[in-house]
C-alpha positions as CSV (number, residue, x, y, z in Angstrom):
1,X,85.0,143.8,68.5
2,X,88.3,143.4,70.3
3,X,88.0,140.9,73.2
4,X,91.5,141.0,74.7
5,X,95.0,142.4,74.6
6,X,96.2,139.8,72.1
7,X,93.5,140.8,69.6
8,X,94.4,144.5,70.2
9,X,98.1,143.7,69.5
10,X,97.2,141.9,66.2
11,X,94.9,144.8,65.2
12,X,97.6,147.4,66.0
13,X,100.1,145.3,64.0
14,X,97.7,145.2,61.0
15,X,97.1,148.9,61.3
16,X,100.9,149.6,61.3
17,X,101.3,147.1,58.4
18,X,98.8,149.1,56.4
19,X,100.5,152.4,57.4
20,X,103.9,151.2,56.2
21,X,102.4,150.3,52.8
22,X,100.6,153.7,52.6
23,X,103.8,155.7,53.6
24,X,105.9,153.6,51.2
25,X,103.7,154.5,48.3
26,X,103.6,158.2,49.4
27,X,107.4,158.3,49.6
28,X,107.7,156.9,46.0
29,X,105.5,159.7,44.8
30,X,107.2,162.5,46.9
31,X,110.8,161.6,46.1
32,X,110.1,162.4,42.4
33,X,109.1,166.0,43.4
34,X,112.2,166.7,45.5
35,X,114.9,169.0,44.1
36,X,117.3,168.8,47.0
37,X,119.7,165.9,46.4
38,X,120.3,165.2,50.1
39,X,116.6,165.0,50.8
40,X,116.1,162.8,47.8
41,X,118.9,160.5,49.1
42,X,117.3,160.5,52.5
43,X,113.9,159.5,51.2
44,X,115.4,156.8,49.0
45,X,117.2,155.3,52.0
46,X,114.0,155.4,54.0
47,X,112.1,153.7,51.2
48,X,114.6,150.8,51.6
49,X,114.2,150.8,55.3
50,X,110.4,150.8,55.0
51,X,110.5,147.8,52.8
52,X,112.6,146.1,55.5
53,X,110.1,147.2,58.1
54,X,107.3,145.6,56.2
55,X,109.4,142.3,56.0
56,X,109.9,142.6,59.8
57,X,106.2,142.9,60.3
58,X,105.7,139.9,58.1
59,X,108.0,138.0,60.5
60,X,106.2,139.3,63.5
61,X,102.9,138.0,62.1
62,X,104.5,134.7,61.4
63,X,106.0,134.4,64.9
64,X,102.4,134.9,66.2
65,X,101.1,132.2,63.9
66,X,99.0,134.9,62.1
67,X,98.6,135.7,58.5
68,X,99.9,139.2,57.6
69,X,97.0,141.5,57.0
70,X,96.3,145.2,56.6
71,X,93.7,147.0,58.7
72,X,93.0,150.3,57.1
73,X,95.0,152.9,58.9
74,X,93.1,156.2,58.9
75,X,95.9,158.0,60.7
76,X,98.3,157.3,57.9
77,X,95.7,158.2,55.3
78,X,95.1,161.5,57.0
79,X,98.8,162.4,57.3
80,X,99.3,161.6,53.6
81,X,96.3,163.6,52.5
82,X,97.4,166.6,54.5
83,X,100.9,166.3,53.0
84,X,99.5,165.9,49.4
85,X,97.3,169.0,49.9
86,X,100.3,171.1,51.1
87,X,102.5,169.8,48.3
88,X,99.9,171.0,45.7
89,X,99.9,174.4,47.3
90,X,103.7,174.7,47.1
91,X,104.3,172.9,43.8
92,X,105.4,176.1,41.9
93,X,108.3,176.8,44.3
94,X,110.9,173.9,44.3
95,X,112.8,175.1,47.4
96,X,109.5,175.6,49.4
97,X,108.3,172.3,48.1
98,X,111.4,170.5,49.6
99,X,110.6,172.1,52.9
100,X,107.0,171.0,52.7
101,X,108.0,167.4,51.8
102,X,110.5,167.2,54.6
103,X,107.9,168.4,57.1
104,X,105.3,165.9,55.8
105,X,107.7,163.1,56.1
106,X,108.6,164.0,59.6
107,X,104.9,164.1,60.6
108,X,104.7,160.5,59.3
109,X,107.8,159.5,61.2
110,X,106.3,160.8,64.5
111,X,103.1,158.9,63.9
112,X,105.1,155.7,63.3
113,X,107.3,156.3,66.3
114,X,104.2,156.5,68.5
115,X,102.7,153.4,66.9
116,X,105.9,151.4,67.2
117,X,106.4,152.5,70.8
118,X,103.0,151.0,71.6
119,X,103.9,147.8,69.7
120,X,107.2,147.5,71.5
121,X,105.3,147.8,74.8
122,X,103.0,144.9,73.8
123,X,106.0,142.8,72.7
124,X,107.7,143.4,76.1
125,X,104.5,142.1,77.8
126,X,104.5,139.1,75.5
127,X,108.1,138.4,76.6
128,X,109.0,137.3,73.0
129,X,112.5,138.5,72.3
130,X,112.3,137.8,68.5
131,X,109.2,140.0,68.2
132,X,110.6,142.6,70.5
133,X,113.9,142.8,68.4
134,X,112.0,143.2,65.1
135,X,109.7,145.9,66.4
136,X,112.6,147.8,68.2
137,X,114.5,147.7,64.9
138,X,111.6,149.4,63.1
139,X,111.2,151.9,65.9
140,X,114.9,152.8,65.9
141,X,114.9,153.4,62.1
142,X,111.9,155.7,62.4
143,X,113.6,157.6,65.2
144,X,116.8,158.0,63.2
145,X,114.9,159.2,60.1
146,X,113.0,161.7,62.2
147,X,116.2,163.0,63.7
148,X,117.8,163.3,60.3
149,X,114.9,165.2,58.9
150,X,114.9,167.5,62.0
151,X,118.6,168.2,61.5
152,X,118.3,168.7,57.7
153,X,115.1,170.8,57.6
154,X,116.4,174.1,59.1
155,X,119.1,174.6,56.5
156,X,116.5,173.9,53.7
157,X,114.1,176.4,55.4
158,X,117.0,179.0,55.6
159,X,117.8,178.4,51.9
160,X,114.1,179.0,51.0
161,X,114.0,182.2,53.1
162,X,117.3,183.4,51.5
163,X,115.7,183.0,48.1
164,X,113.0,185.5,48.9
165,X,110.4,183.6,50.9
166,X,109.0,185.6,53.7
167,X,108.6,184.5,57.3
168,X,106.5,187.0,59.4
């Protein structure tokens, strides 16, 4: 049972901590399936950013005098399962598979943006500038990755359509 806002903040941090680990593992698996070099490069860059985001969350826990812990994030688990299911359905078409992977990654980015926006709000209420800075850094990285995916996805989709994929 959560008794107050501080406990809720710690719970949401633990939830996001778990989400970052789940998404990191999923990116390691997905990057191996990508055929588009730019998408592969984008995923590898975000893997490094996600590792930094986990370190940032470690620091936030430390600044709160709390041990870093993972609370199972069902939201991340669901997004990953949905992505994996769609990847399996598209696995025989490399161009379509790239589109599927980019879309799955962007779904995860939007989930993370929503979660970090909430955590930033909590940090603002705590009036702790160090915590706020770390969480804002994570949020900004997620927003940049989402923007990059949204910019990059239409040309990949066009390429897939040009190769004979139908859109009706």
